[in-house]
C-alpha positions as CSV (number, residue, x, y, z in Angstrom):
1,M,-21.3,7.7,-33.9
2,S,-23.3,8.2,-30.9
3,P,-22.8,8.8,-27.6
4,R,-22.8,5.6,-26.7
5,S,-20.7,3.4,-29.3
6,S,-17.8,5.6,-28.3
7,S,-17.5,4.8,-24.8
8,S,-14.2,3.9,-23.5
9,I,-15.4,0.9,-21.0
10,P,-15.7,-2.1,-23.7
11,A,-19.0,-4.2,-23.9
12,V,-19.1,-8.1,-22.5
13,P,-21.1,-10.0,-24.6
14,A,-23.3,-11.9,-22.3
15,A,-22.0,-15.3,-23.8
16,A,-18.9,-15.0,-22.4
17,A,-19.9,-14.2,-19.2
18,V,-21.8,-17.4,-19.2
19,P,-19.8,-20.1,-19.4
20,A,-17.5,-19.2,-17.1
21,A,-20.7,-19.2,-14.4
22,R,-21.5,-22.8,-15.6
23,S,-17.9,-24.2,-14.9
24,A,-18.4,-23.5,-11.4
25,R,-21.1,-24.8,-10.8
26,P,-19.6,-28.6,-12.3
27,A,-16.6,-28.2,-9.8
28,T,-18.6,-28.9,-6.9
29,A,-20.0,-31.8,-7.8
30,P,-16.6,-34.1,-8.3
31,R,-15.4,-32.5,-5.0
32,A,-18.3,-33.6,-3.4
33,A,-18.0,-37.3,-4.6
34,A,-14.2,-37.5,-3.8
35,S,-14.9,-36.2,-0.4
36,S,-17.4,-38.7,0.0
37,R,-15.1,-41.3,-1.1
38,T,-12.3,-40.2,0.4
39,L,-14.6,-40.1,3.8
40,A,-15.9,-43.9,2.9
41,L,-12.1,-45.0,2.6
42,V,-11.0,-43.2,6.2
43,V,-14.1,-45.6,7.6
44,A,-13.0,-48.5,5.8
45,M,-9.5,-48.6,6.8
46,A,-10.9,-47.9,10.7
47,A,-12.9,-50.4,10.3
48,L,-10.1,-53.0,8.8
49,A,-7.7,-51.8,11.8
50,T,-10.0,-52.3,14.6
51,L,-10.7,-55.2,13.5
52,A,-6.9,-56.6,13.2
53,V,-6.7,-55.4,16.7
54,A,-9.7,-56.8,17.9
55,S,-8.9,-60.3,16.4
56,A,-5.3,-60.2,17.0
57,G,-5.5,-59.1,20.7
58,C,-2.5,-57.6,20.2
59,V,-0.9,-54.4,18.3
60,V,1.4,-55.0,15.3
61,R,3.6,-52.3,14.4
62,A,6.2,-51.6,12.0
63,R,9.8,-52.3,13.3
64,P,12.7,-51.8,11.3
65,R,14.7,-55.2,11.0
66,A,17.6,-53.4,11.9
67,A,16.4,-53.2,15.7
68,V,15.2,-56.6,15.9
69,A,18.3,-57.6,14.4
70,A,20.8,-56.4,17.0
71,A,18.7,-58.4,19.9
72,W,17.3,-61.3,18.8
73,D,18.7,-64.5,17.2
74,R,17.5,-65.6,13.6
75,L,15.9,-68.9,14.1
76,G,14.3,-69.8,9.9
77,E,12.1,-68.2,7.5
78,R,9.8,-68.9,4.9
79,R,8.3,-68.1,1.6
80,V,4.7,-67.5,1.2
81,D,3.6,-68.3,-2.7
82,G,0.0,-68.5,-1.9
83,A,-0.1,-72.5,-2.9
84,V,0.9,-73.6,0.3
85,D,-0.8,-72.0,3.9
86,R,1.0,-73.9,6.2
87,D,5.1,-74.2,6.8
88,V,7.6,-75.5,9.2
89,I,10.6,-73.8,10.4
90,H,12.9,-76.1,11.9
91,V,14.8,-75.0,14.8
92,G,17.1,-77.5,16.9
93,R,18.3,-78.6,19.7
94,D,21.9,-76.9,19.0
95,D,20.2,-73.2,18.3
96,G,19.9,-72.7,22.3
97,R,16.9,-72.1,24.7
98,Y,15.0,-69.1,23.9
99,R,12.5,-67.1,25.7
100,R,10.8,-65.3,23.4
101,I,10.0,-65.3,19.9
102,K,8.6,-62.7,17.6
103,L,7.7,-62.7,13.7
104,V,8.3,-60.4,10.8
105,V,6.6,-60.0,7.7
106,E,8.3,-58.5,4.8
107,G,7.5,-58.1,0.8
108,S,3.8,-58.1,0.8
109,A,0.9,-58.3,3.2
110,L,-0.1,-61.7,5.0
111,E,-2.8,-63.1,7.2
112,M,-1.1,-65.5,10.1
113,Y,-4.3,-67.6,11.3
114,D,-2.2,-69.5,13.8
115,V,1.6,-70.7,15.5
116,V,2.4,-73.5,17.2
117,V,5.6,-73.5,18.8
118,V,6.9,-77.6,19.7
119,F,9.8,-77.7,22.4
120,G,12.6,-79.9,22.5
121,D,10.1,-82.1,25.2
122,G,7.4,-82.7,22.9
123,Q,5.2,-80.3,24.6
124,Q,3.6,-77.4,22.7
125,F,2.6,-73.8,22.7
126,S,0.1,-72.1,20.7
127,P,0.1,-68.1,21.4
128,T,-3.4,-66.3,20.3
129,T,-2.0,-65.1,16.9
130,R,-4.8,-64.5,14.7
131,L,-2.4,-61.3,12.9
132,V,-3.1,-59.3,10.3
133,F,0.6,-58.1,8.8
134,G,1.1,-55.1,6.4
135,R,4.7,-55.4,4.3
136,G,7.6,-54.6,6.8
137,T,5.5,-55.1,10.5
138,T,6.4,-57.5,13.6
139,S,4.1,-59.4,16.0
140,R,4.1,-58.7,19.5
141,T,6.9,-60.0,21.5
142,I,5.6,-63.7,22.4
143,D,6.4,-64.9,25.4
144,L,7.4,-68.6,26.0
145,P,6.1,-70.6,29.0
146,G,8.4,-72.1,31.3
147,G,11.0,-69.8,31.0
148,A,14.1,-70.6,28.2
149,R,13.3,-73.6,26.6
150,V,14.9,-75.6,23.7
151,I,12.6,-75.1,20.5
152,R,12.3,-77.8,18.1
153,R,10.5,-76.6,15.6
154,V,7.4,-73.3,15.0
155,E,4.6,-74.3,12.9
156,F,2.7,-71.9,10.8
157,R,-0.6,-71.5,9.1
158,Y,-1.7,-68.4,7.0
159,G,-2.6,-67.0,4.0
160,N,-1.5,-64.1,1.8
161,L,-3.6,-61.1,1.6
162,P,-4.9,-59.3,-2.1
163,G,-2.7,-57.0,-3.8
164,G,0.6,-58.2,-2.6
165,G,3.3,-60.4,-4.1
166,R,4.9,-63.0,-1.8
167,A,5.1,-62.3,1.6
168,H,8.0,-63.6,3.4
169,V,8.0,-64.5,7.2
170,V,11.0,-64.0,9.5
171,L,11.5,-66.0,12.8
172,W,13.3,-64.7,15.6
173,A,14.1,-65.7,18.9
174,R,15.5,-63.9,22.0
175,R,17.6,-65.8,25.2
């Protein structure tokens, strides 16, 4: 035996080192693609949030249902099935006089195009309400003109947003 073959350090074949070096190079390409997709997703979400705030003129925020129920009266609700884009919640004189309303959307995302409040004397009030609701969110508090008034009905025009099921719109009012 020659002195080189009796060495105690085992020789590493050159072919064994190559796969390790090659496996490090492809990992950066998926990582860069994932980073690019993440950045695109963040930019898209920021744009959608900006659009929602700019078009609505108010901030729609998540709020626990119990917090709304503690201080507000529930006047009615409607299920949004996607086929009908208008609904009416009839309230009436027996329910009392109210100064403010609020909308809560549950179950799925929804875009509210228009809200019209019809008072007991026939006058109408249409607040600026192009709102985009996520599941479980509520509108800002909408102050009604003229102090406490009887609400005859509230009319809605809306559309379901893609990716959800059936939205559930709940109308709340405060005296």
